[in-house]
ROSE-636372 format. One record per atom (N, C-alpha, C, O): x, y, z. Coordinates in steps of 0.001 Angstrom, whole numbers, padded with zeros to 6 digits, always signed. Layout:
XYZ/...
//
This chain:
-014002+003545+019510/-014024+003146+020913/-015340+002451+021202/-016406+002989+020904/-015274+001237+021792/-016483+000471+022048/-016310-000346+023320/-015252-000930+023554/-017353-000384+024139/-017310-001137+025390/-018159-002391+025243/-019358-002315+024973/-017516-003564+025424/-018197-004846+025315/-017639-005773+026387/-016426-005827+026594/-018521-006505+027071/-018095-007458+028096/-017166-006809+029127/-016147-007391+029499/-017519-005600+029590/-016731-004874+030585/-015304-004584+030119/-014411-004351+030933/-015101-004601+028798/-013794-004275+028226/-013951-003093+027285/-014852-003067+026447/-013064-002115+027432/-013067-000955+026545/-012073-001205+025417/-010881-001381+025670/-012553-001223+024176/-011698-001407+023005/-011479-000047+022338/-012437+000635+021974/-010225+000337+022185/-009883+001617+021570/-009132+001315+020281/-007999+000835+020322/-009748+001588+019150/-009194+001189+017851/-008873+002377+016947/-008370+002179+015841/-009148+003595+017383/-008913+004780+016550/-007459+005222+016675/-006995+005538+017771/-006747+005244+015566/-005343+005649+015594/-005208+007106+016024/-005989+007965+015612/-004206+007369+016856/-003957+008724+017315/-004746+009130+018540/-004579+010243+019039/-005604+008248+019037/-006393+008593+020221/-005503+008590+021460/-004554+007812+021557/-005823+009467+022399/-005069+009578+023652/-005994+009258+024818/-007104+009784+024907/-005528+008391+025712/-006291+008036+026901/-005628+008661+028114/-004410+008578+028275/-006429+009287+028969/-005880+009893+030182/-006848+009674+031341/-007997+009277+031148/-006359+009941+032538/-007150+009789+033748/-007769+011122+034137/-007114+012163+034088/-009037+011077+034524/-009704+012252+035069/-010549+011788+036252/-011666+011304+036070/-010023+011935+037447/-010717+011399+038615/-010724+009890+038557/-009668+009265+038454/-011905+009296+038622/-012059+007846+038516/-012618+007456+037155/-013413+006523+037043/-012198+008176+036129/-012685+007946+034778/-011537+007851+033787/-010476+008445+033978/-011773+007088+032720/-010902+007111+031545/-011505+008099+030562/-012692+008022+030243/-010697+009014+030088/-011140+009982+029089/-010386+009704+027795/-009159+009603+027802/-011113+009580+026680/-010512+009361+025369/-010594+010654+024569/-011672+011225+024402/-009443+011112+024073/-009390+012363+023322/-008738+012127+021962/-007836+011300+021826/-009203+012854+020978/-008615+012832+019643/-008456+014274+019194/-009437+014997+019019/-007211+014680+019012/-006900+016058+018636/-007527+017044+019619/-008157+018025+019222/-007342+016762+020921/-007821+017613+022024/-009342+017690+022125/-009882+018522+022855/-010024+016822+021391/-011488+016789+021463/-011905+015525+022214/-011549+014419+021808/-012658+015681+023307/-013077+014526+024084/-014076+013692+023293/-015102+014199+022839/-013764+012396+023130/-014618+011494+022355/-015369+010499+023226/-016309+009857+022760/-014967+010363+024487/-015659+009412+025345/-015106+009452+026757/-013991+009913+027001/-015932+008946+027694/-015550+008942+029102/-016211+007720+029745/-017424+007535+029636/-015409+006890+030413/-015938+005667+031022/-015418+005565+032453/-014211+005668+032670/-016301+005365+033438/-015851+005206+034828/-015071+003910+035028/-015371+002901+034390/-014080+003932+035905/-013282+002753+036186/-014146+001572+036645/-013899+000429+036260/-015164+001858+037472/-015920+000758+038075/-016725-000040+037052/-017262-001097+037381/-016815+000450+035825/-017551-000263+034775/-016647-001166+033939/-017124-001840+033026/-015341-001186+034242/-014385-001867+033372/-013622-002969+034091/-013345-002887+035287/-013285-004016+033313/-012395-005055+033779/-011100-005053+032998/-010090-005589+033455/-011126-004441+031799/-009927-004413+030956/-010048-003292+029939/-011146-002842+029610/-008882-002844+029443/-008804-001873+028350/-007882-002464+027297/-006773-002894+027614/-008328-002489+026051/-007533-003030+024945/-007334-001931+023912/-008308-001373+023408/-006081-001614+023592/-005800-000620+022561/-005228-001325+021325/-004474-002291+021437/-005600-000825+020157/-005154-001405+018885/-004458-000322+018078/-005062+000697+017745/-003181-000543+017762/-002443+000430+016973/-001887+001556+017816/-001795+001435+019037/-001508+002673+017162/-000881+003794+017875/-001882+004588+018708/-002430+005591+018249/-002112+004135+019920/-002964+004816+020898/-002083+005131+022103/-001420+004235+022626/-002063+006375+022550/-001213+006744+023688/-002007+006658+024988/-003189+006998+025040/-001329+006196+026031/-001936+006053+027354/-001055+006798+028350/+000146+006539+028428/-001635+007712+029105/-000838+008511+030030/-000313+007646+031173/-000972+006687+031574/+000884+007979+031708/+001425+007221+032850/+000480+007222+034046/+000363+006216+034746/-000193+008341+034282/-001120+008399+035416/-002257+007392+035241/-002696+006768+036208/-002727+007239+034011/-003809+006285+033768/-003305+004857+033920/-004008+004019+034485/-002107+004560+033432/-001548+003208+033566/-001489+002814+035042/-001888+001710+035414/-000986+003733+035886/-000905+003441+037309/-002271+003269+037941/-002466+002383+038774/-003227+004117+037549/-004571+004034+038120/-005256+002730+037725/-005945+002115+038540/-005069+002308+036478/-005673+001047+036027/-005094-000126+036814/-005828-001023+037229/-003772-000116+037019/-003131-001208+037759/-003651-001272+039189/-003934-002352+039708/-003776-000103+039825/-004271-000086+041208/-005725-000529+041305/-006143-001111+042306/-006487-000249+040256/-007907-000620+040255/-008139-002059+039814/-009278-002526+039789/-007060-002769+039465/-007209-004154+039016/-007742-004277+037608/-008306-005310+037246/-007571-003223+036796/-008041-003225+035409/-006851-003509+034494/-005864-002773+034514/-006939-004548+033712/-005842-004953+032829/-005774-004054+031600/-006803-003719+031013/-004578-003668+031215/-004341-002903+029991/-003610-003796+028999/-002536-004315+029303/-004184-003977+027820/-003599-004829+026781/-003275-003971+025572/-004118-003198+025116/-002052-004100+025045/-001609-003342+023878/-001457-004289+022687/-000742-005288+022774/-002125-003978+021582/-002011-004730+020335/-001485-003795+019256/-001704-002586+019322/-000787-004353+018254/-000311-003505+017172/-001408-003317+016122/-002531-003787+016303/-001082-002631+015029/-002088-002320+014008/-002763-003569+013457/-003953-003546+013141/-002004-004662+013341/-002544-005903+012789/-003253-006737+013852/-003742-007826+013549/-003319-006254+015077/-003984-006991+016139/-003086-007984+016845/-003570-008795+017635/-001780-007940+016578/-000863-008859+017244/-000589-008383+018668/-000472-007186+018927/-000491-009335+019574/-000264-009029+020983/+001115-008414+021184/+002112-008925+020674/+001167-007307+021933/+002440-006672+022255/+002749-006715+023747/+003855-007086+024139/+001781-006339+024584/+002048-006297+026018/+000744-006341+026800/-000335-006043+026287/+000893-006728+028072/-000234-006783+028992/+000250-006189+030311/+001232-006661+030883/-000436-005155+030794/-000047-004469+032030/-001098-004761+033092/-002287-004500+032911/-000616-005322+034225/-001526-005682+035308/-000976-005194+036634/+000217-004919+036766/-001869-005089+037621/-001450-004764+038975/-000877-005978+039666/-000714-007024+039038/-000565-005864+040951/+000097-006955+041676/-000760-008184+041901/-000223-009264+042149/-002098-008053+041820/-002976-009204+042044/-003616-009574+040723/-004240-008736+040072/-003465-010827+040325/-003999-011273+039042/-004641-012639+039175/-004200-013476+039962/-005691-012852+038391/-006354-014150+038409/-005872-015081+037319/-006480-016124+037079/-004757-014709+036637/-004296-015526+035521/-003903-016937+035932/-004162-017893+035201/-003281-017073+037097/-002845-018398+037534/-004061-019308+037715/-004054-020454+037265/-005095-018803+038369/-006298-019604+038579/-006994-019906+037256/-007499-021010+037050/-007017-018912+036357/-007643-019132+035054/-006904-020211+034273/-007529-021087+033676/-005581-020150+034276/-004808-021139+033517/-004907-022533+034147/-004913-023539+033438/-004983-022586+035467/-005207-023892+036100/-006542-024474+035649/-006644-025667+035362/-007567-023620+035588/-008880-024085+035123/-008817-024522+033662/-009460-025497+033272/-008038-023797+032853/-007867-024168+031447/-007202-025531+031320/-007624-026359+030513/-006158-025765+032118/-005440-027031+032032/-006329-028196+032493/-006293-029281+031913/-007125-027954+033543/-008047-029010+033994/-009077-029321+032924/-009364-030486+032649/-009635-028278+032319/-010659-028476+031290/-010091-029184+030065/-010816-029906+029381/-008807-028988+029780/-008203-029621+028603/-008117-031130+028743/-007952-031839+027750/-008230-031633+029982/-008193-033076+030195/-009517-033734+029812/-009535-034885+029374/-010630-033006+029978/-011954-033518+029605/-012733-032399+028915/-013622-031796+029515/-012396-032123+027653/-012936-030937+026985/-014177-031191+026128/-014453-030419+025209/-014919-032244+026408/-015995-032667+025506/-016962-031538+025169/-017243-031298+023995/-017469-030847+026176/-018482-029826+025924/-017927-028638+025149/-018603-028097+024273/-016698-028229+025465/-016091-027111+024735/-015849-027503+023284/-016119-026717+022376/-015341-028717+023060/-015110-029187+021692/-016419-029249+020922/-016467-028891+019745/-017480-029702+021578/-018781-029776+020907/-019227-028382+020437/-019748-028234+019331/-019020-027368+021281/-019395-026005+020907/-018579-025506+019723/-019128-024928+018785/-017253-025731+019765/-016383-025264+018684/-016722-025948+017364/-016864-025285+016336/-016853-027278+017391/-017131-028034+016171/-018507-027669+015610/-018665-027523+014398/-019492-027522+016484/-020840-027163+016028/-020830-025826+015300/-021437-025689+014238/-020134-024831+015875/-020092-023508+015254/-019370-023557+013910/-019803-022928+012944/-018263-024308+013850/-017517-024379+012595/-018374-024990+011490/-018448-024448+010387/-019019-026116+011785/-019826-026788+010763/-021017-025921+010363/-021339-025822+009179/-021669-025298+011333/-022812-024438+011028/-022386-023271+010143/-023111-022900+009220/-021222-022691+010413/-020757-021555+009610/-020310-021995+008221/-020486-021251+007256/-019735-023191+008101/-019425-023727+006768/-020717-023918+005965/-020779-023607+004776/-021718-024424+006628/-023004-024659+005961/-023604-023344+005458/-024167-023295+004364/-023483-022282+006256/-024018-020986+005839/-023279-020457+004616/-023897-019861+003733/-021952-020668+004551/-021179-020232+003376/-021728-020897+002112/-021917-020234+001092/-021982-022197+002179/-022514-022909+001007/-023940-022459+000685/-024304-022329-000483/-024736-022222+001715/-026112-021762+001483/-026122-020383+000827/-026938-020116-000055/-025208-019503+001263/-025109-018178+000635/-024760-018297-000846/-025302-017582-001688/-023846-019212-001142/-023449-019398-002541/-024627-019898-003377/-024833-019441-004501/-025392-020827-002831/-026573-021314-003547/-027571-020196-003780/-028173-020102-004850/-027743-019354-002783/-028685-018251-002922/-028215-017234-003969/-029012-016727-004758/-026898-016943-003964/-026369-015906-004847/-026137-016388-006272/-026384-015653-007228/-025656-017646-006419/-025241-018116-007739/-025965-019374-008199/-025749-019823-009325/-026822-019958-007356/-027420-021250-007672/-028159-021285-008988/-028106-022279-009713/-028852-020199-009300/-029649-020171-010539/-028766-020220-011782/-029214-020654-012843/-027525-019782-011658/-026614-019750-012819/-025716-020984-012901/-024938-021120-013844/-025817-021871-011932/-024947-023044-011903/-025514-024169-012763/-026730-024281-012916/-024635-025003-013326/-025118-026238-013965/-025843-027101-012933/-025542-027046-011741/-026794-027889-013402/-027605-028692-012484/-026752-029597-011605/-027008-029710-010406/-025755-030236-012173/-024925-031163-011406/-024172-030443-010293/-024056-030948-009177/-023663-029257-010613/-022921-028482-009627/-023838-028027-008493/-023478-028110-007319/-025019-027548-008856/-025965-027095-007841/-026414-028248-006947/-026557-028085-005735/-026634-029405-007549/-027053-030568-006761/-025950-031019-005804/-026231-031444-004684/-024703-030926-006247/-023585-031281-005366/-023531-030364-004152/-023277-030813-003034/-023771-029077-004381/-023794-028127-003272/-024956-028417-002322/-024789-028376-001103/-026114-028704-002873/-027282-028999-002037/-027051-030265-001217/-027440-030334-000051/-026419-031262-001827/-026111-032500-001103/-025134-032236+000035/-025281-032783+001128/-024127-031390-000228/-023152-031058+000809/-023823-030313+001964/-023528-030583+003128/-024721-029380+001651/-025443-028646+002693/-026254-029609+003561/-026260-029497+004787/-026933-030548+002919/-027729-031524+003673/-026849-032400+004557/-027201-032693+005699/-025697-032819+004022/-024816-033677+004804/-024226-032920+005999/-024108-033477+007090/-023856-031647+005792/-023342-030847+006906/-024418-030694+007984/-024114-030698+009177/-025652-030561+007564/-026741-030462+008536/-026864-031753+009351/-027089-031709+010561/-026715-032887+008689/-026773-034173+009392/-025612-034311+010381/-025805-034752+011514/-024409-033931+009946/-023244-034017+010838/-023424-033076+012023/-023084-033422+013154/-023955-031896+011765/-024164-030916+012831/-025113-031459+013890/-024861-031316+015087/-026199-032077+013455/-027158-032641+014414/-026547-033819+015167/-026834-034026+016346/-025708-034585+014486/-025069-035722+015150/-024090-035243+016228/-024025-035820+017314/-023330-034187+015924/-022390-033635+016907/-023144-033105+018126/-022689-033258+019259/-024282-032490+017890/-025040-031879+018993/-025533-032919+019995/-025688-032619+021178/-025779-034144+019523/-026392-035136+020406/-025514-036353+020688/-025900-037219+021474/-024345-036434+020063/-023515-037624+020250/-022943-037682+021665/-022633-036653+022265/-022811-038888+022182/-022241-039103+023511/-020840-039698+023444/-020236-039997+024474/-020326-039870+022229/-019005-040459+022074/-017916-039478+022520/-018208-038339+022884/-016677-039924+022488/-015563-039124+022969/-015079-038098+021972/-015671-037897+020911/-013975-037446+022345/-013419-036358+021557/-012985-036817+020174/-013174-036098+019193/-012402-038016+020089/-011911-038488+018793/-013042-038636+017786/-012847-038384+016597/-014222-039042+018246/-015362-039169+017335/-015789-037794+016837/-016131-037631+015666/-015768-036803+017731/-016122-035443+017301/-015075-034880+016347/-015405-034166+015400/-013814-035206+016605/-012777-034786+015659/-013018-035422+014293/-012814-034787+013258/-013455-036682+014301/-013758-037345+013036/-014915-036686+012315/-014887-036547+011092/-015942-036276+013065/-017082-035589+012463/-016654-034246+011873/-017096-033860+010791/-015789-033543+012603/-015281-032263+012092/-014470-032483+010823/-014551-031691+009884/-013689-033558+010795/-012897-033857+009613/-013766-034206+008411/-013479-033777+007293/-014835-034988+008634/-015740-035317+007521/-016428-034062+006998/-016572-033886+005788/-016852-033191+007912/-017509-031951+007488/-016564-031105+006637/-016980-030541+005624/-015283-031012+007046/-014312-030239+006277/-014105-030853+004893/-013990-030136+003899/-014059-032195+004837/-013876-032858+003546/-015057-032576+002617/-014864-032280+001438/-016267-032667+003141/-017472-032387+002339/-017493-030933+001879/-017856-030638+000741/-017107-030042+002764/-017132-028605+002477/-016142-028261+001363/-016495-027596+000389/-014897-028725+001519/-013894-028377+000519/-014070-029166-000774/-013531-028773-001808/-014811-030265-000737/-015072-031014-001971/-015902-030198-002957/-015812-030404-004167/-016712-029267-002440/-017555-028449-003325/-017117-026984-003329/-017737-026156-003996/-016052-026658-002588/-015626-025260-002474/-015257-024691-003841/-015472-023507-004099/-014704-025525-004712/-014332-025048-006040/-015514-024530-006841/-015334-023707-007738/-016729-025001-006533/-017924-024529-007234/-018243-023072-006916/-019010-022427-007630/-017647-022558-005837/-017914-021181-005430/-016965-020189-006099/-017158-018978-005997/-015928-020707-006793/-014953-019851-007472/-015524-019417-008822/-015924-020255-009630/-015558-018108-009060/-016133-017583-010297/-015168-016613-010980/-015567-015563-011484/-013896-016992-010983/-012882-016169-011626/-012794-016516-013113/-012939-017681-013484/-012559-015519-013965/-012378-015813-015396/-011015-016408-015720/-010801-016890-016832/-010075-016382-014748/-008724-016884-014993/-008694-018400-014820/-009030-018896-013744/-008306-019135-015837/-008286-020603-015720/-007310-021111-014669/-007465-022225-014169/-006296-020300-014325/-005326-020742-013323/-005922-020735-011911/-005444-021451-011031/-006954-019936-011698/-007536-019819-010357/-008682-020812-010229/-009849-020494-010458/-008307-022005-009861/-009264-023093-009662/-008907-023823-008378/-007763-023761-007926/-009867-024507-007793/-009654-025204-006530/-010035-026661-006714/-011192-026985-006984/-009045-027537-006563/-009279-028966-006729/-009242-029716-005409/-009462-030927-005382/-008969-029021-004321/-008866-029673-003018/-007880-028920-002154/-007054-028159-002658/-007967-029132-000852/-007120-028394+000081/-005699-028931+000062/-005480-030130+000238/-004731-028042-000153/-003304-028362-000045/-002669-027290+000827/-002921-026099+000648/-001825-027734+001791/-001371-026800+002822/+000117-026488+002763/+000499-025330+002592/+000948-027488+002901/+002391-027252+003039/+003142-028004+001942/+003531-029153+002150/+003352-027391+000791/+002989-026002+000474/+001635-025933-000233/+001139-026961-000695/+001021-024744-000331/-000179-024591-001165/+000202-024754-002635/+001211-024219-003096/-000627-025503-003358/-000262-025860-004733/-001079-025139-005798/-000931-025422-006987/-001943-024204-005384/-002699-023412-006353/-003019-022063-005718/-002871-021910-004506/-003455-021081-006509/-003706-019745-005962/-004743-019708-004852/-004571-018962-003888/-005817-020489-004956/-006863-020446-003929/-006312-020955-002602/-006569-020358-001557/-005558-022049-002632/-004956-022558-001401/-003929-021588-000841/-003810-021454+000377/-003186-020911-001704/-002223-019913-001233/-002946-018785-000501/-002489-018324+000545/-004069-018347-001051/-004849-017277-000431/-005452-017731+000891/-005393-017002+001881/-006029-018927+000915/-006614-019438+002155/-005551-019579+003244/-005785-019195+004389/-004394-020124+002897/-003338-020308+003887/-002879-018976+004462/-002635-018867+005664/-002761-017964+003610/-002340-016640+004077/-003383-016051+005032/-003026-015501+006074/-004652-016163+004686/-005718-015640+005541/-005807-016414+006852/-006051-015826+007905/-005611-017723+006793/-005637-018515+008034/-004484-018117+008960/-004634-018134+010181/-003344-017763+008382/-002216-017311+009198/-002562-016005+009905/-002273-015845+011091/-003182-015070+009180/-003600-013804+009794/-004605-014061+010916/-004525-013453+011984/-005546-014962+010663/-006569-015255+011663/-005957-015924+012891/-006374-015650+014016/-004976-016794+012686/-004301-017444+013823/-003633-016407+014714/-003720-016493+015939/-002962-015420+014102/-002319-014358+014882/-003351-013621+015735/-003108-013351+016911/-004496-013299+015145/-005533-012576+015891/-006065-013413+017051/-006282-012894+018146/-006272-014702+016814/-006813-015563+017866/-005787-015807+018966/-006148-015933+020136/-004526-015875+018601/-003486-016015+019623/-003445-014762+020494/-003336-014851+021717/-003532-013600+019859/-003560-012352+020617/-004770-012297+021529/-004679-011829+022664/-005915-012778+021031/-007135-012768+021833/-006968-013629+023082/-007367-013224+024173/-006380-014813+022926/-006166-015700+024071/-005222-015059+025083/-005486-015090+026286/-004128-014480+024603/-003165-013859+025504/-003747-012627+026187/-003393-012319+027325/-004642-011920+025491/-005188-010687+026056/-006035-010932+027293/-006149-010051+028144/-006633-012114+027409/-007454-012405+028592/-006723-013293+029591/-007292-013667+030617/-005466-013637+029303/-004671-014412+030242/-004706-015909+030035/-004232-016652+030893/-005255-016382+028915/-005270-017813+028621/-003939-018237+028005/-003220-017417+027435/-003624-019508+028124/-002411-020065+027519/-002736-020447+026076/-003493-021393+025860/-002188-019744+025082/-002548-020016+023686/-002073-021373+023185/-002508-021822+022124/-001182-022039+023933/-000623-023320+023481/-001488-024511+023875/-001347-025584+023289/-002378-024353+024848/-003151-025488+025364/-004584-025392+024879/-005371-024582+025368/-004912-026241+023899/-006238-026213+023316/-007107-027354+023790/-006761-028083+024719/-008237-027492+023138/-009220-028510+023482/-009491-029427+022287/-009432-030650+022415/-009787-028841+021135/-009986-029627+019918/-008643-030097+019357/-008503-031254+018961/-007667-029207+019324/-006344-029538+018787/-005470-030128+019889/-005395-029591+020994/-004822-031223+019575/-003937-031873+020541/-002700-031015+020786/-002264-030260+019916/-002143-031148+021995/-000924-030409+022337/+000228-030884+021458/+000419-032079+021236/+000981-029920+020971/+002166-030222+020170/+003155-029084+020365/+002757-027921+020286/+004427-029372+020616/+005397-028300+020845/+005401-027284+019709/+005496-027636+018534/+005295-026011+020094/+005341-024934+019111/+004030-024629+018428/+003956-023700+017623/+002977-025399+018733/+001693-025158+018075/+000749-024430+019029/+000568-024881+020160/+000137-023311+018607/-000800-022584+019467/-002183-023235+019444/-003096-022746+018778/-002330-024337+020170/-003546-025139+020094/-004817-024358+020390/-005818-024528+019694/-004798-023494+021422/-006012-022752+021752/-006344-021728+020673/-007515-021528+020350/-005327-021079+020112/-005563-020137+019015/-006208-020854+017826/-007121-020319+017197/-005735-022056+017523/-006318-022840+016430/-007750-023250+016751/-008594-023304+015857/-008029-023540+018030/-009393-023849+018436/-010318-022663+018191/-011382-022803+017587/-009896-021487+018671/-010733-020300+018550/-011001-019947+017089/-012102-019516+016745/-010005-020126+016239/-010169-019702+014853/-011103-020605+014059/-011597-020196+013008/-011363-021837+014537/-012219-022748+013779/-013595-022146+013519/-014162-022336+012443/-014137-021418+014499/-015462-020822+014335/-015467-019745+013259/-016492-019508+012618/-014313-019085+013057/-014257-017916+012187/-013713-018200+010802/-013853-017370+009904/-013086-019371+010605/-012514-019675+009292/-013509-019442+008145/-013197-018709+007207/-014704-020056+008207/-015608-019912+007059/-016017-018476+006800/-016175-018076+005646/-016192-017688+007865/-016750-016350+007725/-015674-015312+007446/-015789-014546+006489/-014631-015276+008267/-013613-014246+008127/-012623-014559+007006/-012183-013650+006302/-012271-015822+006832/-011240-016174+005845/-011838-016663+004524/-011563-016089+003470/-012649-017716+004574/-013158-018309+003338/-014017-017335+002544/-013863-017219+001328/-014924-016632+003228/-015791-015671+002539/-014975-014529+001943/-015266-014064+000841/-013951-014075+002672/-013113-013001+002133/-012334-013489+000916/-012193-012757-000063/-011828-014713+000969/-011111-015265-000186/-012022-015309-001412/-011612-014931-002510/-013244-015766-001221/-014197-015821-002340/-014503-014429-002881/-014590-014235-004094/-014664-013465-001987/-014960-012100-002430/-013811-011523-003251/-014038-010918-004299/-012585-011707-002781/-011433-011157-003489/-011281-011769-004879/-010912-011078-005829/-011567-013067-004995/-011425-013739-006285/-012615-013435-007194/-012434-013092-008362/-013811-013559-006668/-015004-013400-007505/-015241-011961-007932/-015857-011714-008969/-014755-011004-007137/-014857-009597-007529/-013658-009151-008354/-013540-007980-008716/-012770-010097-008646/-011599-009878-009503/-010626-008865-008912/-009915-008176-009643/-010601-008780-007584/-009593-007961-006930/-008245-008669-006929/-007198-008026-006851/-008274-009996-007016/-007065-010796-007187/-007185-011562-008493/-008205-012200-008757/-006148-011498-009305/-006109-012228-010566/-004900-013148-010561/-004120-013152-009608/-004747-013914-011608/-003659-014891-011651/-002288-014233-011506/-001357-014849-010987/-002160-012978-011964/-000883-012277-011858/-000492-011902-010443/+000633-011463-010207/-001411-012070-009493/-001111-011769-008090/-000512-012964-007359/-000316-012921-006145/-000221-014034-008106/+000369-015238-007511/+001611-015632-008298/+001729-015337-009487/+002529-016300-007618/+003736-016778-008287/+004012-018216-007860/+003733-018604-006726/+004559-018995-008778/+004884-020393-008508/+006377-020530-008294/+007176-020113-009133/+006750-021114-007168/+008156-021296-006833/+008642-022678-007278/+007846-023530-007674/+009947-022882-007208/+010509-024201-007492/+009906-025209-006523/+009798-024947-005325/+009517-026351-007047/+008879-027361-006223/+007364-027312-006282/+006690-028193-005747/+006817-026276-006935/+005374-026218-007136/+004608-025381-006142/+003394-025232-006285/+005267-024825-005134/+004560-024003-004150/+004069-022716-004803/+004804-022068-005547/+002833-022357-004520/+002229-021137-005053/+002069-020146-003911/+001544-020493-002852/+002523-018906-004124/+002472-017872-003094/+001913-016586-003669/+001952-016370-004881/+001397-015740-002806/+000976-014407-003215/+002193-013549-003519/+003219-013663-002848/+002086-012689-004527/+003132-011711-004782/+003052-010608-003725/+002114-010571-002930/+004027-009723-003723/+003996-008614-002760/+002758-007752-002968/+002111-007347-002003/+002423-007469-004237/+001223-006690-004519/-000037-007416-004095/-000976-006799-003593/-000060-008746-004298/-001215-009535-003870/-001390-009508-002365/-002511-009404-001868/-000274-009602-001630/-000357-009550-000166/-000903-008209+000312/-001692-008161+001255/-000488-007127-000331/-000982-005811+000057/-002494-005719-000158/-003215-005169+000674/-002959-006260-001273/-004401-006259-001547/-005155-007034-000476/-006195-006588+000009/-004624-008199-000110/-005283-009035+000894/-005274-008357+002259/-006287-008359+002959/-004140-007779+002642/-004045-007137+003951/-004997-005951+004061/-005606-005739+005109/-005127-005183+002993/-006072-004058+003003/-007499-004556+003161/-008271-004021+003957/-007845-005591+002392/-009199-006150+002479/-009448-006775+003846/-010558-006699+004372/-008411-007398+004427/-008528-008027+005749/-008864-006990+006815/-009743-007208+007648/-008156-005857+006782/-008424-004808+007762/-009817-004209+007558/-010497-003892+008534/-010245-004052+006323/-011591-003521+006067/-012662-004517+006511/-013697-004130+007055/-012402-005796+006272/-013358-006830+006684/-013551-006816+008195/-014669-006988+008681/-012477-006613+008933/-012559-006645+010392/-013313-005435+010948/-013727-005450+012107/-013493-004403+010149/-014253-003237+010600/-015765-003433+010460/-016548-002722+011090/-016168-004397+009635/-017602-004635+009442/-018241-005093+010754/-017643-005862+011507/-019436-004625+011014/-020097-004954+012267/-021178-006006+012072/-021900-005995+011075/-021278-006906+013029/-022312-007938+013053/-022865-008033+014471/-022182-007693+015437/-024084-008490+014586/-024671-008678+015908/-024184-009993+016492/-024280-011046+015863/-023656-009910+017714/-023164-011107+018383/-024363-011908+018872/-025205-011367+019588/-024463-013194+018503/-025669-013966+018834/-025880-014186+020325/-027020-014339+020763/-024814-014205+021111/-024953-014430+022553/-025114-013115+023312/-025950-013010+024209/-024318-012120+022955/-024377-010835+023651/-025540-009976+023175/-025980-009074+023889/-026045-010252+021964/-027107-009462+021352/-026704-007989+021230/-027519-007092+021442/-025439-007758+020886/-024917-006427+020628/-024108-006468+019344/-023550-007508+018995/-024037-005345+018637/-023200-005293+017443/-021751-005088+017839/-021446-004421+018828/-020864-005674+017050/-019430-005541+017302/-018690-005715+015979/-019135-006477+015120/-017565-005020+015802/-016752-005246+014599/-016270-006690+014557/-015973-007283+015594/-016195-007249+013360/-015756-008635+013226/-014352-008834+013808/-014039-009912+014313/-013510-007803+013740/-012167-007930+014263/-012104-008112+015770/-011095-008584+016293/-013172-007744+016476/-013199-007907+017923/-013810-009231+018351/-013718-009605+019520/-014432-009942+017423/-015129-011177+017801/-014187-012210+018426/-014574-012824+019421/-012968-012443+017905/-012078-013391+018598/-011805-012997+020050/-011694-013867+020914/-011698-011709+020322/-011445-011256+021691/-012677-011479+022570/-012555-011846+023738/-013854-011257+022005/-015079-011514+022767/-015209-013004+023070/-015599-013383+024174/-014886-013845+022094/-014993-015284+022317/-013969-015760+023343/-014263-016639+024153/-012775-015187+023312/-011770-015546+024314/-012248-015156+025714/-012023-015892+026675/-012902-014008+025828/-013441-013590+027121/-014556-014521+027586/-014630-014876+028762/-015426-014914+026649/-016517-015819+027013/-015964-017181+027434/-016478-017802+028365/-014919-017641+026751/-014296-018904+027139/-013696-018789+028536/-013843-019697+029354/-013019-017671+028810/-012436-017463+030136/-013522-017447+031204/-013332-018001+032287/-014644-016826+030916/-015743-016791+031888/-016309-018184+032141/-016675-018526+033266/-016373-018980+031077/-016841-020361+031262/-015858-021144+032133/-016267-021879+033031/-014562-020984+031864/-013557-021717+032626/-013556-021298+034095/-013276-022109+034977/-013869-020039+034348/-013942-019564+035737/-015220-019999+036439/-015334-019863+037657/-016197-020528+035674/-017454-020953+036267/-018543-019915+036218/-019608-020120+036801/-018309-018773+035521/-019328-017733+035425/-020386-018056+034378/-021499-017535+034441/-020049-018903+033423/-020995-019355+032399/-021051-020872+032428/-020022-021536+032559/-022260-021422+032305/-022410-022884+032356/-021766-023576+031168/-021309-024713+031282/-021727-022898+030028/-021153-023492+028818/-020474-022398+028015/-020737-021213+028216/-019596-022802+027103/-018947-021850+026207/-019874-021568+025037/-020188-022483+024276/-020323-020318+024870/-021244-019985+023766/-020484-019675+022492/-019857-018619+022416/-020505-020532+021494/-019752-020284+020265/-020407-019190+019419/-021508-018728+019719/-019702-018785+018350/-020171-017698+017504/-020739-018279+016210/-020010-018867+015412/-022028-018109+016015/-022709-018584+014822/-022972-017399+013903/-023477-016364+014338/-022627-017558+012638/-022855-016511+011633/-024234-016699+011025/-024631-017813+010682/-024951-015606+010899/-026281-015657+010286/-026358-014692+009125/-027399-014588+008477/
//
């Protein structure tokens, strides 16, 4: 149980929430684990099998405190609100901002490129001494180029399409050297470039699976604060595409997905036998491989990091929800700009 941004996050399975006066009481096996006054909260988010008493549900609704229910994987299930809600005004602000999203796009792209750069810098620090000179120099060149693109994005006055182009160049530079970070003894596990639909090698299959998990979490985060997950800023509107969820996940791809993929491969938790090739060349994780990834994904989300804007520690799994809240606050006018999440 953790309180961040006036939101109470309850992630312990089997916990029971009940009302006691003007307080939420959290109990586990009849032992009180926490107590928070209503006036300190704007929302309550439960993850997994957490029970909420009917009396508390009614009290939260009357107090204007939103209750959000997520399943074990963090997927959105339900949102309980009282009769007065600010969602309509928030979504109107979101739609207006989507027409001229320059500043929000700049924040998202800057964070993504900066976090990609940190992934490459970590690899140089951890493995650079053991790399062939040519490989190490390629990584150093990519780091320098990402730094140049990052500075250009921060100060450019051009439109959204130019920033999208800068983000695309940064991704191309990043994935051009990503294969140098793979240290698996299996010759089949190599990365020659990004392939999506379908993934054509084990590394791309793993990345695509992790990106799908991250998209689900970011979509849930957007819905949990009342944002429309389909209307983004960096990603153009397209029927059936969760543009805002894809926007939010850009900041976290390098840290939550790419780093986890590298860890699973380099620590030999995934081997070539955890992948299968289908007719047509598509490569997918086996059932056993998916279980390994899902277990590691849930453990990764429990790791805590200090949030650079809030200056508080939070589990990585809650960061998409915190960013969605910060975006909502910016859209409402409570924050002058959207503060992206930079990994250090």
